TIVOMAR-884213 format. One line per field, with one value per residue (C-alpha): x, y, z. Coordinates in Angstrom, 1 decimal, padded with zeros to 4 digits. Example, Ala and Ser with C-alpha at 12.3 -4.5 7.8 and 13.67 -1.06 7.14 Angstrom:
<sites>
c1	c(012.3/013.7)
c2	c(-004.5/-001.1)
c3	c(007.8/007.1)
</sites>
This chain:
<sites>
c1	c(-208.1/-208.0/-210.5/-211.0/-214.2/-214.1/-217.6/-220.1/-221.3/-224.1/-226.1/-229.4/-228.1/-228.5/-224.8/-224.2/-226.8/-225.2/-221.7/-223.0/-224.6/-221.5/-219.4/-221.6/-221.7/-218.0/-217.1/-218.4/-215.2/-212.9/-211.4/-213.3/-212.7/-214.9/-213.2/-215.9/-216.0/-217.4/-218.9/-217.5/-214.0/-214.3/-216.9/-216.5/-220.3/-220.3/-217.5/-214.4/-211.3/-209.1/-206.1/-208.0/-209.5/-206.1/-204.7/-207.7/-207.1/-203.3/-204.0/-206.6/-204.2/-201.5/-203.8/-205.1/-201.6/-201.6/-204.8/-205.0/-207.8/-209.5/-213.1/-214.0/-217.7/-217.9/-220.6/-218.7/-220.4/-219.1/-215.5/-216.0/-218.4/-216.4/-216.4/-212.9/-211.5/-213.5/-211.8/-208.3/-209.0/-210.5/-207.3/-205.1/-207.1/-207.0/-203.2/-202.7/-203.2/-202.4/-205.4/-208.1/-211.7/-213.9/-217.7/-219.4/-222.8/-223.2/-222.0/-222.3/-221.0/-222.8/-220.5/-216.8/-217.3/-218.1/-219.1/-221.1/-224.5/-225.0/-228.5/-229.5/-229.4/-233.2/-233.4/-231.0/-233.2/-236.6/-235.8/-232.4/-232.9/-233.9/-230.9/-228.5/-229.8/-229.5/-225.9/-224.9/-226.4/-224.6/-221.3/-221.7/-222.6/-219.6/-217.3/-218.6/-218.4/-214.8/-213.8/-215.3/-213.5/-210.2/-211.1/-211.8/-208.4/-206.8/-208.7/-207.7/-204.0/-203.8/-206.0/-208.3/-211.1/-214.6/-218.0/-221.3/-224.9/-226.4/-225.3/-226.0/-223.4/-221.0/-221.3/-220.8/-217.7/-216.2/-217.0/-217.3/-214.6/-212.4/-212.2/-211.0/-211.9/-215.6/-217.8/-221.5/-223.9/-227.2/-227.5/-228.7/-229.7/-231.3/-230.5/-232.9/-232.7/-233.4/-236.4/-237.9/-238.0/-240.2/-243.4/-246.1/-249.0/-247.2/-245.7/-249.0/-250.8/-248.1/-248.8/-252.6/-252.2/-249.9/-252.3/-255.5/-256.8/-259.4/-258.5/-260.1/-257.8/-255.2/-251.8/-249.6/-246.0/-243.5/-240.0/-236.8/-235.6/-237.9/-237.1/-238.9/-237.6/-239.1/-242.5/-244.3/-246.6/-247.7/-248.5/-250.7/-252.5/-253.0/-254.4/-256.9/-258.2/-258.6/-261.3/-261.2/-259.9/-256.6/-254.1/-250.8/-247.9/-244.9/-241.7/-239.4/-237.2/-235.2/-231.8/-228.9/-228.2/-231.8/-231.5/-228.3/-230.1/-233.3/-235.1/-238.5/-240.1/-240.8/-242.7/-244.7/-245.4/-246.7/-248.8/-250.3/-251.2/-252.8/-254.8/-255.9/-257.0/-258.7/-256.8/-254.9/-256.9/-255.6/-252.0/-249.7/-246.3/-244.4/-241.1/-237.6/-237.2/-234.3/-233.3/-235.3/-238.4/-238.0/-237.8/-240.8/-242.8/-241.7/-242.8/-246.0/-247.6/-250.0/-248.1/-244.9/-244.9/-241.7/-243.1/-239.7/-238.9/-235.9/-232.7/-229.9/-229.4/-227.1/-229.0/-231.5/-231.2/-234.9/-235.8/-233.7/-235.1/-238.8/-238.2/-236.6/-239.2/-242.5/-245.6/-246.5/-244.3/-245.1/-242.3/-242.0/-240.4/-237.2/-233.8/-232.5/-235.6/-235.7/-232.0/-232.6/-235.5/-233.5/-231.5/-234.6/-234.3/-238.1/-240.6/-243.8/-243.8/-245.5/-244.1/-246.0/-245.1/-243.6/-246.4/-249.3/-251.3/-254.3/-252.1/-250.7/-254.2/-255.3/-252.3/-252.6/-256.3/-256.0/-252.5/-253.7/-255.4/-252.0/-250.4/-252.9/-250.3/-248.0/-244.8/-241.5/-238.3/-239.9/-237.6/-234.4/-233.8/-230.1/-229.6/-226.9/-225.0/-224.9/-223.6/-220.9/-219.7/-219.5/-217.5/-215.1/-214.4/-213.7/-211.5/-209.5/-208.9/-205.7/-205.4/-202.4/-200.4/-200.9/-200.0/-196.7/-196.0/-196.6/-194.4/-191.6/-191.9/-191.6/-188.5/-187.0)
c2	c(-044.2/-044.4/-047.0/-048.1/-049.7/-051.7/-052.1/-051.5/-047.9/-045.5/-047.8/-049.6/-052.4/-053.5/-053.8/-050.4/-048.9/-050.8/-049.4/-045.9/-046.2/-047.8/-045.0/-042.3/-043.7/-044.6/-041.2/-039.6/-040.7/-041.9/-041.0/-043.3/-043.7/-045.9/-047.6/-048.4/-051.6/-050.4/-053.1/-051.5/-052.0/-055.5/-057.5/-058.5/-058.6/-054.8/-054.0/-054.5/-056.1/-058.7/-056.5/-053.4/-055.3/-056.5/-053.0/-051.7/-054.3/-053.6/-049.9/-050.5/-052.8/-050.2/-047.5/-049.7/-050.2/-046.8/-047.4/-048.5/-051.0/-052.3/-053.6/-055.6/-056.1/-059.4/-060.5/-062.6/-061.1/-057.7/-058.6/-060.6/-062.6/-065.7/-066.7/-068.2/-064.9/-063.1/-065.2/-064.5/-060.8/-060.8/-062.6/-060.0/-057.2/-058.8/-059.3/-055.7/-054.7/-056.8/-055.4/-056.6/-057.7/-059.6/-059.2/-062.1/-061.1/-064.5/-067.9/-070.7/-073.7/-075.4/-078.5/-079.0/-081.1/-079.8/-082.9/-082.9/-084.5/-086.8/-087.5/-091.1/-093.5/-093.6/-089.8/-089.9/-092.5/-091.0/-087.2/-086.7/-082.9/-082.4/-084.6/-082.6/-079.3/-080.7/-081.8/-078.4/-076.7/-079.1/-078.5/-074.7/-075.1/-077.4/-074.8/-072.0/-074.2/-075.2/-071.5/-070.5/-073.4/-072.0/-068.6/-070.2/-072.0/-068.7/-066.9/-069.7/-069.6/-065.8/-065.4/-063.0/-061.5/-062.4/-060.7/-062.5/-061.6/-064.6/-066.8/-069.9/-068.9/-067.9/-071.4/-073.1/-071.1/-071.5/-075.1/-076.8/-074.8/-074.1/-070.3/-068.6/-065.0/-065.0/-062.2/-061.7/-058.7/-058.3/-055.9/-052.5/-049.4/-046.6/-044.5/-043.0/-039.5/-041.1/-043.0/-039.7/-038.6/-041.5/-041.0/-043.6/-041.1/-038.6/-041.3/-043.1/-039.9/-039.2/-042.6/-042.0/-038.6/-039.9/-042.7/-040.8/-043.4/-043.1/-043.1/-046.4/-048.4/-050.8/-050.4/-053.5/-053.1/-055.5/-054.5/-055.5/-056.2/-058.3/-062.0/-065.3/-065.9/-062.6/-064.2/-061.2/-063.8/-065.0/-061.4/-060.9/-064.2/-063.2/-059.7/-061.4/-063.3/-060.2/-057.5/-054.8/-052.1/-053.9/-052.5/-054.0/-051.6/-053.2/-051.1/-052.9/-052.4/-054.7/-055.9/-054.5/-057.9/-058.1/-054.6/-055.6/-058.6/-056.7/-059.3/-058.0/-061.5/-061.2/-058.0/-059.5/-062.6/-060.6/-058.3/-061.3/-062.9/-059.6/-059.3/-062.9/-062.6/-059.2/-057.3/-054.9/-052.0/-053.0/-053.7/-050.7/-051.1/-048.2/-048.8/-048.4/-045.6/-043.9/-044.8/-042.0/-042.8/-046.4/-045.8/-043.5/-046.2/-048.9/-046.5/-045.5/-048.8/-050.4/-053.7/-054.9/-058.3/-060.3/-063.4/-064.7/-068.3/-070.0/-069.5/-069.8/-066.1/-065.4/-062.2/-059.8/-056.0/-055.4/-057.7/-055.4/-052.3/-053.2/-054.5/-051.2/-048.9/-050.6/-050.5/-054.1/-056.9/-060.3/-062.4/-065.9/-068.5/-068.9/-069.4/-065.9/-064.2/-066.8/-066.0/-062.3/-062.4/-064.4/-061.2/-059.8/-056.4/-056.5/-058.3/-057.6/-059.5/-062.5/-065.5/-067.4/-070.6/-070.0/-070.0/-070.3/-067.3/-068.3/-068.0/-064.7/-063.4/-064.4/-062.9/-059.7/-059.1/-060.0/-058.7/-056.2/-058.9/-060.5/-057.1/-054.5/-051.7/-052.6/-050.6/-050.7/-051.8/-052.1/-049.6/-050.8/-047.6/-046.9/-049.8/-048.0/-046.7/-050.2/-051.6/-048.9/-049.5/-053.3/-052.7/-050.3/-052.9/-055.6/-053.5/-052.2/-055.8/-057.3/-061.1/-062.3/-063.7/-060.6/-058.4/-060.2/-059.9/-056.2/-055.8/-057.7/-055.5/-052.3/-053.6/-054.5)
c3	c(097.6/093.8/092.6/089.0/087.8/084.6/083.2/080.5/081.1/080.3/078.1/078.6/080.7/084.3/084.8/083.4/085.8/088.6/087.8/087.6/091.0/092.5/091.0/092.4/095.9/096.1/094.8/098.0/099.8/097.1/093.7/091.3/087.5/085.3/082.3/079.8/077.8/074.5/072.2/069.1/070.5/071.8/069.9/066.3/065.9/066.6/064.2/066.3/064.9/066.7/066.5/067.7/070.6/071.8/071.6/073.6/076.3/076.5/076.8/079.5/081.5/081.4/082.7/085.6/087.0/088.7/090.8/094.4/093.6/090.5/090.4/087.3/086.6/084.7/082.3/079.7/076.7/077.6/076.7/073.5/071.4/072.3/076.0/075.7/074.4/077.2/079.9/078.5/078.5/082.0/083.2/081.6/083.3/086.7/086.4/085.6/089.2/092.3/094.1/091.7/092.5/090.1/090.4/088.7/087.4/085.7/087.0/084.5/086.4/089.3/089.1/088.7/085.5/082.0/080.2/077.0/077.2/074.2/072.8/073.1/070.1/070.2/069.8/066.9/065.2/066.0/065.9/064.2/063.7/067.3/068.5/066.3/067.8/071.3/070.6/069.3/072.3/074.6/072.9/073.2/076.9/077.4/075.8/078.0/081.1/080.4/079.8/083.1/084.9/083.5/085.0/088.4/088.3/087.5/090.4/092.8/091.8/092.0/095.1/093.3/095.4/094.0/094.6/093.8/094.5/096.3/099.2/097.1/094.6/097.3/098.9/095.5/094.7/098.2/098.8/095.4/093.6/096.7/096.0/099.1/098.8/097.9/099.2/098.7/098.5/096.7/093.8/095.1/093.2/095.3/098.3/100.8/099.2/095.7/096.9/098.1/094.5/093.5/095.5/094.6/094.3/092.2/089.9/089.5/088.5/086.0/084.3/084.4/082.8/080.1/079.2/079.8/082.2/085.0/088.6/089.3/087.0/088.4/086.8/086.4/085.3/083.7/082.9/081.0/077.5/075.3/075.6/076.0/079.5/080.8/080.8/079.2/077.5/080.9/081.9/078.8/079.4/083.1/082.3/080.0/083.1/085.2/085.5/082.7/085.0/085.3/082.7/081.7/081.1/079.3/079.8/077.4/074.4/072.1/073.3/071.3/069.8/068.6/067.2/065.4/063.8/063.1/065.2/066.4/066.6/070.4/069.9/067.0/069.1/072.1/069.8/068.2/071.5/072.8/069.6/069.8/073.4/072.6/075.3/073.0/074.5/078.0/077.1/076.7/075.1/076.8/075.0/076.3/078.8/080.5/084.1/085.8/083.8/084.6/088.3/088.2/086.4/088.9/091.7/090.0/089.1/091.6/091.3/089.6/088.1/087.3/085.6/084.5/083.5/085.0/082.9/085.5/086.3/089.1/090.0/088.5/088.4/087.9/090.9/093.1/091.6/091.9/095.5/096.4/094.7/094.0/096.2/095.5/094.2/092.8/091.3/089.9/092.1/090.2/091.8/091.3/092.9/095.7/096.6/096.5/098.8/101.3/102.1/103.8/102.2/101.5/103.7/101.7/098.4/096.8/094.9/092.3/090.5/087.0/084.4/086.9/085.7/087.9/091.0/089.7/089.2/092.7/094.5/092.5/093.2/096.9/097.6/100.2/102.2/102.7/103.5/104.7/104.4/101.5/101.4/099.6/101.3/104.7/106.3/104.6/102.6/102.2/099.7/097.6/100.6/102.1/098.9/098.5/102.1/101.3/098.1/099.9/102.6/100.0/097.7/100.7/101.9/100.6/100.9/102.9/099.9/097.9/100.8/101.3/097.6/097.7/100.8/099.2/096.1/098.2/099.9/096.6)
</sites>
């Protein structure tokens, strides 16, 4: 079967990593081609032109016609700076091949309306600047929500297959938006053979050697691009409350948009906090690392923290990765992490309430009392193969209306 994957590719991005893994595992049995979505071709903020972007999309659509199935990995910002333009481009791509599947990595709408929330008269009088900012944010949110609603209408009309990463989102799309071909599978990244490359003891020793640390230290890891919602500030505050042999390793780099704008404010904020709390000697900024180094770090730390705030994520790549590879896992109780853990792919983990650093401290120090033999994945080891089998089943399935259309076309 000739399968095309349309996605960002080979850059520092969870979706790019996901697509590379999907390509590798589907290629075991099928002919798979990845069509990259380069920022410099599609986004004005990265030097693209409107005319050049449209030519790129037209060429892409023409190429996709010859494939048996097309899988589009959708994060709206991959297709344009403007979500309305992104939706129109996604629709064109989906129409280029009758057997198209759309994987939604972000879902904006949780209701069928996209009304703008207006600040009250009292707020306009007492805090006009704040009210104006709130109005602008609401208008932007409304614009994004309306654009996505148009995409849902298109998906429903054309009976497009949808893949999401949580049962909650599947229920919302199926019941609230009446989309008929919605499938669900968690993000997965590693196979059994790959896990065997990331042995805790070996990876931990590698980290100790790099940082010239003693054997008795406890290594805590946090991961992902710098950003307020990642909760790295909570991690630094928490490490300040823990014994001195606990060390915090921050594996993080600037997001491409921050690099483009020369915005290092998050790094400066965290450095300032660590300095103020006098824990700079216990906080290690490890920088941005390649996929293999990231996985060795996840496998090598004594405990992985994901202290994220709630931002409405549909799913989280790093949550899947630490759950598959890390010896101990503690995550904030936000909706994305709750939904992921419902799949039961990992039994041994701890939640903590967002921002409650005392709870995070307690559950870190006494983790092994809850789980005397902590282990990763709890026997569910072939994550990537399970995911590939799921995708193969979905892309092979042709909805009844489309199947009849294809049959009529062959007769004609």
